[in-house]
N, C-alpha and C positions, 0 to 999 in steps of 0.2 A: 394464803389468806390469814389474817390476823386472828388472835384469840381474844374473845370478849366475855367478861363475866358481868352479868346483870345481877346486882346484889340487893336483897332486902325488899323485893316487891311481892305483890300478891298475884300469883299465876291464875289466870282465868281460862279454863277450857269450856267446851260446850256442856260437859257433864258435872263440873265442880270447880271451886276456887280454893286455893290454899297458899300459904306462905312458903316461898321457896326461892332459892337462887337459880339462875339459868346460865350455864356455861356453853358458849358457842365456839366451835373450833372447826376449821376446814369447811366452813359453809354449812355445817350441821349443828344441831343441838347435841352437845356431848354429854351433858348431865343436867338433871333437874333435881334439886334436893336442898336440904337445910345446911347452912354454914359451909358452902363449898369453898375449897381453897383456890386462890388465884394462881394459876401457873405462872412461871417466870415470864415476864414480858407481856403479860395479858393486860388489856385495857379493862379497867373496872368502872362500871357505871352504877351509880347509886339510884335505885328505884324506890326508895322509901316513900310511902304515901301514894304510890302509883300502882296501877295494874300492869301486868305483863301478859299480853294476849297474842294469839297468832295473828300475823299480818292479814289484813283484809284481802279478800279475793272478789274482784268485780267481774261477774260472769257475762257482762253485756256492755261492751264498748265498741266504738267505731273510730279508730284512729286513722287519719289520712284518707277517709272514705271518699271516693268519687261518687257524687250523688246529685241528682237533679241539676246537672250542668255546672257543678262546682266541686270543690274538694274541701273536706273538713279541715279547720285551721290547726288543730293539734295533730302532730305526727306521733310516731311511736316513742320518740324520746321525750318530747314535751308532755305528752299525755301520761306516760308512766312516771315521769319525774313529778308531775303535779300530784299524782296518786300518793307518792311517798309522803307528801306534806300532810295528808289526811289519814295515814296509817294503812293505805292499800299497797300491797307489795306485789300482787299478781293480777293479771287480767286474762280473760278469754275474749278475744276479739272475733270478728267475722270476716271470712273470705266470701265475697259476693260476686260470683261470675256473672258476666253479661249473658243474656239469652244466647244460646248456641255456643258459648265459650266453654271449652273443656274445663272440667273442675281442676285438673292438675295444673293447667296453665295459670289459672287464677290463683291457685294455692301458691305456686312458685313466686308469682308477682307479690303477693302479700308477705310471704316469708322474706323476700328481699327488702321490702319497706320496713319490716320489723327488725331488721338487723341492727338498727340504731337504738332499740328499746333499752331503757335503763333498768326495767323490771322484768321479772319472769312473765312469760306469756304463752298462750296456746290459742287455738282457733276452733270455732264452729265453722263448718263449710256449708254455704247455702246451696240448695238444689233449686235452680231457677228454670229448669227445663228437663226433659227426659229423653234418653236414648240408651242404646246398649253401651255407648261410650261412658255415659254418666254412671250406669250400673257398674262398669268395670272400674272407673276411677274411684267410686266409693269404696270398693274393696281395697284398692291400693292405698287410699288415705288411711283406712283403719289399720291394715296390716303393717304398712311400712312407715307411715308418718305420724302415728299416734293421735289420730283424730277419732274421737268416739261420740261425736254429736253432729247432727246435720240440721240446718235451719231451713224453714219453709215460710215464705211470705205469702199470707193469704190476702194481702192488700197490694196496692200499687199496680193497678191494671195497666196494661200496655207497656209494662216495664219488667219487673221481676216477680210478678204474681204467679203463684202455682195454681193450676187448675186441679180439680179433684183427681183426675187420672194420674197426674204427677205425684200428688200426695200419697195416693194408694201405692204406687210403684216404689216410691222412695221409702215410705214407712215399712213396707214389706222387706225391702233390701236392708234397711237399718236393723231390723229384727234378726235377719240372717247373719249379720256381721257382729252383733252384740253392741250396737251403737244406739244412742238416744235421739229420736226425732224431737226437734224443738219447733215451735210455731209462733209467728206473729199473727195473732188472731184478730183480724178485722175482715169483714166481707167486702172484698175489693169491688165487686159489681155494684153493691149498694152504695159504697163510698163514691164511686164514679158517678152514679146517677144523682145522688144527693148534691155532689159538688156542682153539677150542671143546674140543678133546681135552685140551689142557693144563689148562684151567680145570676140566674134569670130574675131573681127577686131584687137584684140590684145590690146585694150584699157582697162586696168584693174584698173587704179588708179582713184582718186576722180574726175578727169576731165570727166570720163565716166558717172558720176551720172546725171548731167543735160542733157547729150545727150540721156539718156534713159527715161527722163521725160520731153519732150518738151512741150511748152505751149499748143499745141492743145490737148494733152492728158488730161490736166486739163479742157480745154474748152469743150471737148466732154462730160466729166463726169458731169460738171456743167449744161450743156444743158439738159442732160438726167435726172438728178435729178430734175431740174426745171420742165421738162415736166411731169414727174411722179407726182410731187406735184400738178401741174396744173390740171391734170385729176382727181385726188382725192380731190382737193379743200382744201389742207392743206398748211398753211404757212411753209416756209423752211428757214433755216439759213445755209449759206455756210461758212465754216471756212477757214482760211488762204488763201484768194484770192490773187494770186500772179501775175496774168498775164492779158494782155489786153483781151484775149479771154473769160476768166471767168467773168471779170468785165463787158464786153459788154453783156454777156448773162444775167447777173443780171439786167443791165440797160434796156434791151429790155423787160424783163418780167415785171419789175416795170412799164414801160411805158404802158403796157397792163392792169395795175391794179392788177397784181398778187403780193401777199405778199411774197417777197423774200428779205432776209437780208444778208449782206456781212460783213465779218471780215477781217481785214488786220493786218499782223504782222509788228511790228516796223522794223524788219530786212529787210523785203521786200521793205520798203520805202526808204532805204538808202544804201543797199549793193547790188552789182551786181555780175554776174556770173564769173567775172575775178578771184574771190577768189579760184575757183577750179583749176586754172592753176598755182597756186603757186608750185614751184619745190619741196618744202619741204612737204613730205607726211603728217606729223602731222598737219601742218597748214591748208592744203587744206582739209584734212579729218574732221577737226574741224567744218567746215562749212556745212558738209553733213546733210541735213534735207530735208523733203519732204512736199510740193513742194520745189524744189531747188531755190536758188537765180537766178534771171532772168537778161537778158540784160537791160541796163539802161532805154531804151525806155518804159519798162513796169512800171517803178516807177512813171513816170508822170501820167499815166492813173490811178494808185492807188490814188495818191494825188487828182486828179480831182474827182474821185469817192467820196472821203471823203468830199471834198469841196461842191460837188453838192448834197450830201445826198443820193447818190445811194449806197454807202458803209457806214457802220454804227458804227462799233466798231473797237478797236485796241487791240491786244493781243501780246503774245510772243511765245506761243507754248513751254514754258520753259521746256526743257527736256535735262538735262546736262549729257553728257558722257565724261569722261576724256581720255587722250591720250592712256593709255594702253587698254581701251575699244575700242576706235576707231581703234586701231591697229589690232583688230580682222579681219578687212577687208583689210589688207595690200596687199593681193594677189588678192582681188576682191572687187571692190567698192560696190557690191551687199551685202556684209557682214559687211559693216561699219554701226554701230548702228546710226540710224537717230535721230538727235536732237541737238539743240543749246540752249544756255541760253538767259538771257535778262530781267528777271523780275525786277531787280533793275535799269535797264537803260531805259525801255520803255518810261516812261513819260519824262525823260530828253531829250532823242533823238527826240521824237515827238514835244516837245516844241521848241527845237532848230531848227529843220528842218522844222517845220510847222508854229509856231507863229512868230519866229524871222525872217522868210523870207516873212511874210505877207500872207502865204497860209491860215492860220487859225487865227481866233480871240481867245482870252482867253476863251470865252464862248463856242466856237466850240470845243476847246481843251477839255473842261470839258465834252462836249457831247460825244466825241469819246473815251475818256479814262474812263468814269464812267457812266454818266447819261443814255446814249443809252443802254448800257448793262443792267443797272438796270431796265429800262423799258421793254426791250425785254424778260428778264427772270423773270419778276414779283417780283423784289426786290424794286421797286420804290413806294413811296418816303422814305422808311426806309433807303435806300442807294441811292447814286447818286445825292444828293442835300443837300444844307446847309439850312435847315428850322427847325423850332421848331418841336420837336417830332421825328426827324430822328435820326438814330444811330449817335453817336458822333465819326464818322470816318472822319478825316480831314487831310489835308496837308497844311502847310504853305509854300508858294512858293516865293522864292526870284528871280525875273526876271533878276537881275544884277549879281548874283553869277555864277561863272564858275568853271569847273573842266575838267580834261582830264581823260577819262575813261581808266582804266587799270585793268588787271587781278590781279596786285599786290595790288590793294586797294579794290577789290570787296569783297562782303560778301558771295556770292555763293560759294559752294564747288567745282565748276568747275575749271579746270586748264587752261582755255582759255576764252577770251572774244571776241565775234564777232565784237564788236564796239571798239576794242583796238586802242588807240591813238586818238580817236575822242574827240575834245574839244567841250563841250556843255556849253551854257549860259542859265541859268534858272534852279534852283535846288530846290529840297525839303529840306528845312532846319529843319523842324519839322514834324513829323507824329504822329497823334493821333488815337488810336484804342480803341473803347469802352470808350472814354473819358479819356484815359490814354496816357501820352506821351511815345511812344515806340522808337522814333528816335529824338534826340535833338542835333543839331549842331555837328554831328559826333559821338554821343554817342548812341549806339544801346542798347535798353532796352527790347528786346523781351523776353517773358516768354513762355517756352514750355508748351503747353496745355491750354494756355489762349484763343486761338481761338475757336469760336463757330461754330458748324454745323448749317447752316442757311437753313431752309426749304423754298422752293419756291412754292407758291400755284399754282395749275392748273389754266389755263385760263378758264373763265366762258362761259356760253352759247353763248355769242356774238362772241367768237372765232370761233365756228362752223358756226354760222349764217353769219359772215363776209366772211368766206371762201366760203360758198355756194353762197353768193351774187356775189363775184368776179367770180366764176365759171359760174354763170348765165349770166354775162355780157360778157363773152369771145365769140369771133366770132365763129360761127358754120357754118358747110358746108351747102350749099343750095342743097336740094334734086333735082336730075335730073329726 
């Protein structure tokens, strides 16, 4: 691996920012300090006027996902390469077994697909059914494969939805193993019922999608998952929080001392539900994802959650389906493949809508795009900070640079961009992965297969002890 010296920039970590040079060697950060000497043969990159930040970590992507009768357009190479152009250097994707499929079989399948990844990657593994075999496979995944988080879909009835029995069994097993349960919080029974009701009303187009998944459907599931986690004494991570009801459920639980963590998608911060009322089917269908985009009032609550620390990470749920795939649902919104893109735009959109408006400081931006994810999923300090000994995954950020987002200039294989036409100020001009420049002033240098599978260690005994302690402090009923 080559040696790279990034000179004259302002280093931004989640705790502070300071002027320093950054020396990368052997895929690691070898030194961070003032006026560092360039070793013989080192490549020198001038970062004057720019920030040097840890590469973004997207904790929620679905590359090459088989879903709803089709397969997502971006594979692990094109998806991770697109991420480089927006400063994202690592992803945590999802292994999603079919019902009755052994977890280890699905895991090996996804690992095979990810062999072409350009960027570092890990996996959450979904628990879609329960048996003694699932119990055993969870142990193997944690102990041998470096998986420390398990996903639970509370939606998608008659497909991958977990019932409460599976949630309880899986949450309990995760606690025993030192792994984090994560949940997609939507009440699948209510969604299924409402879909039928909306269709009976003659509403078959994309505008029916948000009507069948109102905010309270998400709020109920979030409350239920939090309550189950509270009884069992296990921390919990709720993905793609999109509405006031779910954000408030997390805030209430955290006020009680419960360890609950929330993730927000870049799209939910800036896009509202008016997109589903576009008269052009292809345009409206392109925005169909779950949970759906919400009325504008919900955006402010999500921003406040990130500002106050009640919500912790930002992601994309990058799962790209093109127009011919979305057209599978032309006669029924229930058959439109759920998913949108965004991996290359997440950091640009959040900087522009967050830092440029005064909602976030640069350090808070680093926290919600990288550091918090690294801490929550046991990647810190190898990732998520610019310190000696960390992985040399970096982004050079020009706060004055601008561009207008367009499908015509994106690198993702999708044929639509949900942020189309949005002008953003603050861009990733250079991205470094494993100490190597992979994005340099518009030149994408991604290499298929260069990304590493990154094992994430289980959480230690304090994980269980802290959970038990929180449970002990919870209010209890007074005997009568």
